[in-house]
C-alpha positions as CSV (number, residue, x, y, z in Angstrom):
1,M,60.3,-84.5,-80.7
2,S,58.3,-81.4,-80.0
3,T,55.1,-82.0,-77.9
4,I,51.4,-82.4,-79.9
5,P,49.0,-79.0,-78.0
6,S,45.8,-81.7,-76.5
7,T,42.9,-81.0,-77.3
8,N,41.9,-79.4,-74.7
9,N,44.1,-76.1,-74.7
10,A,43.1,-75.9,-78.1
11,A,39.4,-75.6,-77.2
12,S,40.9,-73.3,-74.4
13,S,42.9,-70.9,-77.2
14,S,39.7,-71.2,-79.6
15,S,37.2,-70.0,-77.3
16,S,39.2,-66.9,-76.5
17,S,39.4,-66.4,-79.4
18,N,35.3,-66.2,-80.3
19,A,34.7,-64.2,-77.2
20,A,37.4,-62.4,-77.8
21,N,35.0,-61.7,-81.3
22,Q,32.1,-61.0,-79.4
23,S,33.0,-58.5,-77.8
24,N,34.9,-56.2,-80.3
25,S,31.0,-56.8,-82.7
26,S,29.7,-56.4,-80.1
27,N,31.3,-52.7,-79.7
28,V,31.4,-52.4,-83.1
29,S,26.9,-52.8,-83.6
30,Q,27.2,-50.2,-80.2
31,A,29.1,-47.6,-81.9
32,L,27.5,-48.0,-85.1
33,S,23.3,-48.2,-83.2
34,G,23.1,-44.0,-82.7
35,T,25.1,-41.7,-84.2
36,M,28.1,-41.7,-85.4
37,T,29.7,-39.5,-83.1
38,Q,33.5,-39.2,-82.8
39,A,33.7,-41.4,-79.8
40,D,32.5,-44.3,-82.0
41,F,34.4,-43.7,-84.9
42,L,37.7,-44.1,-82.0
43,K,36.1,-47.1,-81.0
44,L,35.5,-48.3,-84.2
45,M,39.0,-48.3,-85.4
46,T,39.9,-49.8,-81.9
47,A,38.2,-52.6,-82.2
48,Q,38.9,-52.7,-86.0
49,L,42.7,-52.9,-84.2
50,Q,42.8,-55.2,-81.9
51,A,40.9,-57.7,-84.2
52,Q,43.1,-57.4,-86.6
53,D,45.7,-60.9,-87.4
54,P,48.8,-59.9,-86.0
55,T,50.3,-62.1,-89.4
56,N,48.4,-59.7,-91.5
57,P,48.2,-55.8,-89.7
58,V,46.2,-53.3,-91.5
59,D,47.7,-51.8,-94.5
60,N,48.7,-48.7,-93.7
61,S,47.1,-46.8,-96.4
62,Q,44.0,-48.1,-95.2
63,F,45.1,-46.9,-91.5
64,V,45.4,-43.2,-92.9
65,S,42.7,-43.5,-95.1
66,Q,40.3,-44.0,-91.9
67,M,42.2,-41.2,-89.9
68,A,41.1,-38.5,-92.6
69,Q,38.0,-40.4,-92.6
70,F,37.7,-39.0,-89.5
71,S,39.4,-35.5,-89.3
72,T,36.8,-34.6,-92.3
73,L,34.2,-36.6,-90.1
74,S,35.4,-33.7,-87.2
75,A,35.6,-31.0,-89.4
76,T,31.7,-31.9,-90.9
77,Q,30.7,-31.6,-87.1
78,Q,31.9,-28.6,-86.2
79,L,31.0,-26.9,-89.2
80,D,26.9,-29.1,-88.5
81,T,28.2,-26.8,-84.5
82,D,29.3,-23.3,-86.6
83,L,25.9,-23.4,-88.6
84,Q,23.4,-23.9,-86.1
85,S,25.6,-21.4,-84.1
86,F,25.6,-19.2,-87.2
87,S,21.7,-19.7,-87.9
88,S,21.0,-19.0,-83.9
89,N,22.6,-15.4,-84.2
90,M,20.8,-14.8,-87.0
91,N,17.0,-15.7,-86.0
92,A,17.7,-13.1,-82.7
93,A,19.2,-10.8,-85.1
94,V,16.4,-10.3,-88.0
95,Q,14.1,-10.8,-84.7
96,T,14.9,-8.4,-82.3
97,S,16.1,-6.0,-85.7
98,Q,12.0,-6.6,-87.0
99,V,11.2,-5.2,-83.5
100,L,12.9,-2.2,-83.0
101,S,11.8,-1.0,-86.5
102,S,8.0,-2.4,-85.7
103,S,9.0,0.0,-82.1
104,N,7.7,3.1,-85.0
105,L,4.2,1.9,-85.4
106,V,3.8,2.4,-81.5
107,N,0.9,5.0,-82.3
108,R,0.4,4.6,-85.6
109,S,-3.8,3.7,-86.6
110,V,-3.8,0.0,-87.6
111,L,-6.5,-2.1,-90.3
112,V,-5.8,-5.7,-88.3
113,P,-8.2,-8.3,-88.9
114,A,-11.2,-8.5,-85.4
115,S,-14.5,-10.4,-86.0
116,S,-15.1,-7.9,-83.0
117,V,-15.6,-3.7,-82.6
118,S,-14.9,-2.1,-79.3
119,F,-16.8,1.2,-78.3
120,D,-15.9,3.2,-75.7
121,G,-19.6,5.1,-76.0
122,S,-18.6,8.4,-78.0
123,D,-15.8,7.4,-80.6
124,A,-16.9,6.9,-84.6
125,V,-15.5,2.9,-84.3
126,K,-13.9,2.9,-88.4
127,G,-13.2,-0.5,-89.9
128,A,-12.9,-2.4,-93.3
129,V,-14.2,-5.1,-95.5
130,N,-12.0,-6.9,-97.7
131,V,-14.6,-7.6,-101.0
132,T,-13.6,-10.6,-103.4
133,S,-15.9,-9.9,-105.7
134,T,-17.1,-6.2,-107.8
135,G,-21.1,-6.5,-105.7
136,P,-23.4,-4.7,-103.2
137,V,-21.5,-4.9,-99.7
138,T,-23.3,-5.1,-96.7
139,V,-22.0,-4.5,-92.7
140,Q,-23.9,-5.2,-89.9
141,V,-23.6,-4.5,-86.8
142,Q,-25.0,-7.3,-83.8
143,D,-25.7,-7.2,-79.7
144,A,-22.9,-10.2,-77.9
145,S,-27.1,-12.2,-78.8
146,G,-26.8,-11.7,-82.3
147,N,-29.2,-9.4,-82.5
148,V,-28.6,-6.8,-85.7
149,L,-28.5,-2.9,-84.4
150,R,-27.6,-1.3,-87.8
151,T,-27.3,-2.1,-91.0
152,M,-24.9,-0.3,-93.4
153,S,-25.3,-0.3,-96.9
154,L,-21.3,0.6,-98.7
155,G,-23.5,0.7,-102.2
156,T,-21.2,-1.9,-105.2
157,Q,-17.2,-2.2,-104.3
158,G,-15.0,-3.5,-106.4
159,A,-12.3,-6.0,-105.1
160,G,-10.5,-5.7,-102.4
161,L,-10.2,-3.8,-99.0
162,S,-13.2,-1.1,-99.0
163,Q,-13.6,1.1,-95.8
164,F,-16.6,1.8,-93.4
165,T,-17.0,4.5,-90.3
166,W,-19.8,3.0,-87.8
167,D,-20.8,6.6,-85.4
168,G,-22.1,3.6,-82.8
169,K,-25.4,4.2,-83.8
170,D,-28.3,1.6,-84.4
171,D,-30.5,1.3,-87.3
172,S,-33.5,3.9,-85.0
173,G,-30.8,7.3,-85.2
174,N,-29.8,6.0,-80.9
175,V,-26.0,5.9,-79.4
176,L,-25.1,2.3,-78.7
177,P,-23.8,2.1,-75.3
178,A,-19.3,1.4,-74.0
179,G,-18.9,-2.6,-75.3
180,S,-18.6,-4.7,-76.8
181,Y,-20.1,-5.3,-81.2
182,T,-20.1,-8.0,-83.1
183,L,-19.6,-7.0,-87.4
184,A,-21.1,-8.9,-90.0
185,A,-20.1,-7.9,-93.3
186,S,-20.5,-10.3,-96.9
187,S,-22.2,-9.4,-100.1
188,G,-25.1,-10.8,-101.5
189,S,-24.5,-15.1,-100.1
190,T,-21.3,-14.5,-99.2
191,T,-19.7,-13.4,-96.3
192,L,-17.5,-10.7,-96.2
193,N,-13.9,-10.9,-93.8
194,T,-14.1,-7.7,-91.5
195,Y,-10.8,-5.7,-90.2
196,V,-11.4,-2.8,-88.0
197,A,-8.7,0.3,-86.9
198,G,-6.9,0.9,-83.8
199,T,-3.7,2.0,-82.0
200,V,-1.2,0.2,-81.1
201,T,0.2,0.6,-77.9
202,G,2.9,-1.6,-77.8
203,V,5.3,-4.0,-79.9
204,G,6.6,-7.5,-78.6
205,Y,7.6,-11.3,-79.3
206,G,5.7,-13.7,-79.0
207,G,8.0,-16.5,-80.2
208,S,9.1,-18.3,-82.8
209,S,5.5,-19.2,-83.2
210,L,3.5,-16.4,-82.5
211,G,7.1,-13.6,-84.0
212,T,6.0,-10.1,-84.3
213,Y,3.5,-9.0,-82.5
214,L,1.9,-5.3,-81.8
215,Q,-0.8,-4.2,-78.7
216,V,-3.9,-2.4,-80.6
217,S,-6.4,-0.6,-78.8
218,G,-9.5,-2.0,-78.4
219,V,-8.3,-5.5,-80.5
220,G,-5.4,-6.5,-78.2
221,G,-2.5,-8.6,-79.3
222,V,-2.0,-9.5,-83.4
223,S,0.5,-11.0,-85.2
224,L,2.4,-8.5,-87.4
225,S,1.7,-10.5,-90.3
226,Q,-1.7,-9.7,-89.9
227,V,-1.6,-5.4,-90.8
228,A,-3.5,-4.9,-93.8
229,Q,-3.2,-1.9,-93.6
230,I,-1.5,1.6,-91.8
231,L,-3.7,5.1,-91.4
């Protein structure tokens, strides 16, 4: 006569099976909790093999399909890595090329945006006003306190950059001392942006946020993209 398994043994077997299933479920949950990697994919496959029914194992075609997915995942991740490396190398090459090509501007005079000007006490200062619409344009030179020292009328100007030259004198014809002065341009009630001409003394790279920049005498560091005109 065959022996019927005891209830305790059956419960123990069921408990062990549940524990194994919970462990496998935990492994699957951990593998799915973040970005899928090769290691995560292998954990999923291992968990699936451990949890399969011995009387009904994973079909060979399904297993081959999963292996193909694993191979595709690996190739995709490698492609992503290669593209990131290529992009990084291209950016570095572009930055280097831009800096080298911009070195031709050294010792050249450029117009860059500036609301103040540095006067050396003798040499005239060149600048420009970005006129937005046709009309009379006025440029004022002010001291640090906002006092108007010189008012220059450029007459009626069309839209675009309108250049001017300040000889360093006030409205009375007196030469002002060397120092920094503020520029204020307007057309009627409209405030206009001003530019100052300076000599490029150096070129550099200021990181991804700034890019290639020029060191302009009397102004300081200016992004290459801000250069309005090369004189």
